[in-house]
MARDOLO-652103 format. One record per atom (N, C-alpha, C): residue in three letters; atom name; z, y, x. Coordinates in steps of 0.1 Angstrom, whole numbers. Each point is the difference from the previous one (the first is absolute). Example, Ala and Ser with C-alpha at 12.3 -4.5 7.8 and 13.67 -1.06 7.14 Angstrom:
<atoms>
<ALA, N, <78, -57, 132>>
<ALA, CA, <0, 12, -9>>
<ALA, C, <0, 12, 9>>
<SER, N, <-7, 11, -4>>
<SER, CA, <0, 11, 9>>
<SER, C, <8, 11, -8>>
</atoms>
This chain:
<atoms>
<UNK, N, <228, 238, 368>>
<UNK, CA, <1, -16, 0>>
<UNK, C, <3, -2, -16>>
<UNK, N, <8, 8, -7>>
<UNK, CA, <1, -2, -14>>
<UNK, C, <-9, 2, -7>>
<UNK, N, <-9, 11, 3>>
<UNK, CA, <-12, 5, -10>>
<UNK, C, <-9, -12, 4>>
<UNK, N, <-2, -7, 11>>
<UNK, CA, <-10, -12, 3>>
<UNK, C, <5, -11, -10>>
<UNK, N, <14, -3, 0>>
<UNK, CA, <5, -10, -7>>
<UNK, C, <-2, 4, -17>>
<UNK, N, <0, 11, -3>>
<UNK, CA, <-2, 2, -14>>
<UNK, C, <-15, -1, -4>>
<UNK, N, <-11, 5, 9>>
<UNK, CA, <-12, -4, -1>>
<UNK, C, <-4, -14, -3>>
<UNK, N, <6, -7, 11>>
<UNK, CA, <-3, -16, -2>>
<UNK, C, <6, -5, -11>>
<UNK, N, <12, 2, -5>>
<UNK, CA, <4, -4, -13>>
<UNK, C, <-8, 3, -13>>
<UNK, N, <-6, 11, 2>>
<UNK, CA, <-9, 5, -13>>
<UNK, C, <-12, -7, 1>>
<UNK, N, <-7, -5, 12>>
<UNK, CA, <-12, -4, 1>>
<UNK, C, <3, -14, -3>>
<UNK, N, <11, -10, 2>>
<UNK, CA, <1, -12, -1>>
<UNK, C, <5, -2, -14>>
<UNK, N, <9, 8, -7>>
<UNK, CA, <7, -2, -13>>
<UNK, C, <-9, 5, -12>>
<UNK, N, <-7, 11, 4>>
<UNK, CA, <-6, 8, -12>>
<UNK, C, <-12, -11, -9>>
<UNK, N, <-8, -7, 11>>
<UNK, CA, <-10, -10, -6>>
<UNK, C, <6, -10, -7>>
<UNK, N, <14, -4, 6>>
<UNK, CA, <5, -12, -8>>
<UNK, C, <5, 2, -13>>
<UNK, N, <6, 14, 1>>
<UNK, CA, <5, 5, -16>>
<UNK, C, <-10, 1, -8>>
<UNK, N, <-12, 5, 5>>
<UNK, CA, <-10, 6, -8>>
<UNK, C, <-7, -15, -7>>
<UNK, N, <-1, -10, 7>>
<UNK, CA, <-4, -10, -4>>
<UNK, C, <10, -9, -11>>
<UNK, N, <13, 2, 4>>
<UNK, CA, <10, -5, -10>>
<UNK, C, <-3, 5, -12>>
<UNK, N, <-1, 15, -2>>
<UNK, CA, <-2, 9, -12>>
<UNK, C, <-13, -6, -8>>
<UNK, N, <-10, -1, 8>>
<UNK, CA, <-14, -2, -4>>
<UNK, C, <1, -14, -7>>
<UNK, N, <6, -10, 7>>
<UNK, CA, <1, -12, -5>>
<UNK, C, <9, -3, -13>>
<UNK, N, <10, 8, 0>>
<UNK, CA, <9, -2, -11>>
<UNK, C, <-6, 7, -12>>
<UNK, N, <-8, 10, 2>>
<UNK, CA, <-9, 8, -11>>
<UNK, C, <-10, -9, -6>>
<UNK, N, <-9, -5, 8>>
<UNK, CA, <-11, -9, -1>>
<UNK, C, <-1, -13, -3>>
<UNK, N, <12, -7, 3>>
<UNK, CA, <0, -15, 1>>
<UNK, C, <2, -6, -14>>
<UNK, N, <5, 8, -11>>
<UNK, CA, <-1, -6, -13>>
<UNK, C, <-14, -1, -5>>
<UNK, N, <-9, 9, 4>>
<UNK, CA, <-15, 0, -5>>
<UNK, C, <-5, -12, 6>>
<UNK, N, <2, -3, 11>>
<UNK, CA, <-6, -12, 6>>
<UNK, C, <5, -15, -5>>
<UNK, N, <14, 0, 0>>
<UNK, CA, <6, -10, -2>>
<UNK, C, <1, -4, -15>>
<UNK, N, <0, 9, -8>>
<UNK, CA, <0, -1, -15>>
<UNK, C, <-11, 9, -6>>
<UNK, N, <-13, -4, 3>>
<UNK, CA, <-10, 10, -6>>
<UNK, C, <0, 0, -14>>
<UNK, N, <-8, 10, -6>>
<UNK, CA, <0, 2, -16>>
<UNK, C, <-9, -10, -4>>
<UNK, N, <5, -8, -11>>
<UNK, CA, <-9, -9, -7>>
<UNK, C, <-12, 8, -7>>
<UNK, N, <-10, -7, -1>>
<UNK, CA, <-10, 7, -9>>
<UNK, C, <-7, -12, -6>>
<UNK, N, <-7, 2, -11>>
<UNK, CA, <-8, -10, -8>>
<UNK, C, <-12, -4, 8>>
<UNK, N, <-4, -13, 0>>
<UNK, CA, <-10, -8, 5>>
<UNK, C, <-12, 0, -11>>
<UNK, N, <-9, 9, 3>>
<UNK, CA, <-11, 2, -13>>
<UNK, C, <-12, -7, 5>>
<UNK, N, <-8, -3, -11>>
<UNK, CA, <-13, -5, 2>>
<UNK, C, <-9, 6, 12>>
<UNK, N, <1, 11, -2>>
<UNK, CA, <-9, 9, 10>>
<UNK, C, <5, -4, 15>>
<UNK, N, <14, 0, 2>>
<UNK, CA, <3, -4, 12>>
<UNK, C, <-7, -15, 6>>
<UNK, N, <2, -10, -10>>
<UNK, CA, <-7, -11, 4>>
<UNK, C, <-13, 0, 2>>
<UNK, N, <-9, 8, -8>>
<UNK, CA, <-14, 2, 1>>
<UNK, C, <-3, 7, 14>>
<UNK, N, <9, 9, 4>>
<UNK, CA, <-4, 6, 12>>
<UNK, C, <4, -8, 10>>
<UNK, N, <10, -10, 1>>
<UNK, CA, <4, -9, 10>>
<UNK, C, <-11, -9, 1>>
<UNK, N, <-6, -5, -11>>
<UNK, CA, <-10, -10, 1>>
<UNK, C, <-13, 6, 7>>
<UNK, N, <-1, 13, -2>>
<UNK, CA, <-14, 6, 5>>
<UNK, C, <2, 0, 17>>
<UNK, N, <13, 5, 5>>
<UNK, CA, <6, 0, 12>>
<UNK, C, <0, -14, 5>>
<UNK, N, <3, -10, -7>>
<UNK, CA, <-1, -14, 6>>
<UNK, C, <-15, -4, 3>>
<UNK, N, <-9, 4, -9>>
<UNK, CA, <-13, -4, 0>>
<UNK, C, <-7, 7, 12>>
<UNK, N, <4, 13, 5>>
<UNK, CA, <-4, 6, 11>>
<UNK, C, <3, -5, 13>>
<UNK, N, <13, -8, -1>>
<UNK, CA, <3, -5, 13>>
<UNK, C, <-2, -15, 2>>
<UNK, N, <-6, -6, -12>>
<UNK, CA, <-1, -14, 0>>
<UNK, C, <11, -9, -4>>
<UNK, N, <10, 7, -6>>
<UNK, CA, <12, -11, -3>>
<UNK, C, <-2, -1, -17>>
<UNK, N, <9, -10, -7>>
<UNK, CA, <1, -1, -13>>
<UNK, C, <13, -4, -4>>
<UNK, N, <4, 3, -13>>
<UNK, CA, <13, -4, -6>>
<UNK, C, <2, -14, -1>>
<UNK, N, <11, -5, 1>>
<UNK, CA, <3, -16, -1>>
<UNK, C, <14, 1, -6>>
<UNK, N, <1, -8, -12>>
<UNK, CA, <12, -3, -4>>
<UNK, C, <9, -9, 7>>
<UNK, N, <12, 3, 0>>
<UNK, CA, <11, -11, 6>>
<UNK, C, <12, 0, -8>>
<UNK, N, <8, -10, 5>>
<UNK, CA, <12, -3, -7>>
<UNK, C, <10, -5, 11>>
<UNK, N, <11, 6, -1>>
<UNK, CA, <13, -3, 9>>
<UNK, C, <9, -8, -7>>
<UNK, N, <6, -11, 5>>
<UNK, CA, <9, -7, -8>>
<UNK, C, <13, -1, 9>>
<UNK, N, <12, 6, -2>>
<UNK, CA, <10, 0, 6>>
<UNK, C, <13, 0, -8>>
<UNK, N, <-1, -9, -12>>
<UNK, CA, <12, -1, -8>>
<UNK, C, <-6, 10, -11>>
<UNK, N, <-6, 11, 2>>
<UNK, CA, <-6, 10, -10>>
<UNK, C, <-16, -2, 2>>
<UNK, N, <-7, 2, -11>>
<UNK, CA, <-13, 2, 0>>
<UNK, C, <-5, 14, 2>>
<UNK, N, <-7, 3, 11>>
<UNK, CA, <-5, 12, 4>>
<UNK, C, <-17, 0, -2>>
<UNK, N, <-4, 7, -8>>
<UNK, CA, <-16, 0, 0>>
<UNK, C, <-3, 13, 5>>
<UNK, N, <-13, 0, 6>>
<UNK, CA, <-5, 13, 3>>
<UNK, C, <-15, -2, 6>>
<UNK, N, <-4, 8, 7>>
<UNK, CA, <-14, 0, 6>>
<UNK, C, <1, 4, 16>>
<UNK, N, <-10, -4, 7>>
<UNK, CA, <-1, 2, 13>>
<UNK, C, <-14, 4, 2>>
<UNK, N, <-1, 5, 13>>
<UNK, CA, <-16, 3, 2>>
<UNK, C, <-3, -11, 10>>
<UNK, N, <-12, -6, -3>>
<UNK, CA, <-8, -8, 9>>
<UNK, C, <-6, 6, 13>>
<UNK, N, <2, -6, 11>>
<UNK, CA, <-4, 5, 12>>
<UNK, C, <10, 7, 8>>
<UNK, N, <13, -1, -4>>
<UNK, CA, <11, 7, 5>>
<UNK, C, <12, -12, 3>>
<UNK, N, <6, 2, 11>>
<UNK, CA, <11, -9, 4>>
<UNK, C, <11, 0, -10>>
<UNK, N, <8, -10, -3>>
<UNK, CA, <10, 1, -9>>
<UNK, C, <7, -16, 0>>
<UNK, N, <9, -1, -12>>
<UNK, CA, <6, -13, -1>>
<UNK, C, <-5, -7, -11>>
<UNK, N, <-4, -13, 2>>
<UNK, CA, <-6, -6, -13>>
<UNK, C, <12, -5, -7>>
<UNK, N, <-6, -6, -14>>
<UNK, CA, <11, -4, -11>>
<UNK, C, <9, -11, 7>>
<UNK, N, <-3, -8, 9>>
<UNK, CA, <8, -10, 6>>
<UNK, C, <9, 5, 9>>
<UNK, N, <0, 12, 2>>
<UNK, CA, <9, 7, 12>>
<UNK, C, <-6, 2, 16>>
<UNK, N, <-12, -5, 0>>
<UNK, CA, <-5, -1, 14>>
<UNK, C, <-8, 13, 2>>
<UNK, N, <1, 4, 13>>
<UNK, CA, <-8, 13, 4>>
<UNK, C, <-13, -5, 2>>
<UNK, N, <-11, 9, -6>>
<UNK, CA, <-12, -5, 0>>
<UNK, C, <-10, 15, 2>>
<UNK, N, <-12, -2, 2>>
<UNK, CA, <-8, 11, -2>>
<UNK, C, <-10, -2, -12>>
<UNK, N, <-1, 9, -8>>
<UNK, CA, <-9, -2, -11>>
<UNK, C, <-14, 1, 5>>
<UNK, N, <-8, -10, -3>>
<UNK, CA, <-15, 3, 4>>
<UNK, C, <-11, -2, -10>>
</atoms>
């Protein structure tokens, strides 16, 4: 009986402990990824990919006390500058 209980505890606790350790080691890379420069080559590659899937870039501005400016992809769902959810077409 003791041996069976030991095997059950190992089977139940080992995967949980393994996932805790893996999350503790890997989470910083996902939550705070390394920053890298946004180059013109990356923009050009994105434009080529957008052209292949029938999408295009679209400028937008968000106003919420601060002015945020950026770009969106036409043809994808998102939030418009007025705060309404919409599908860019």
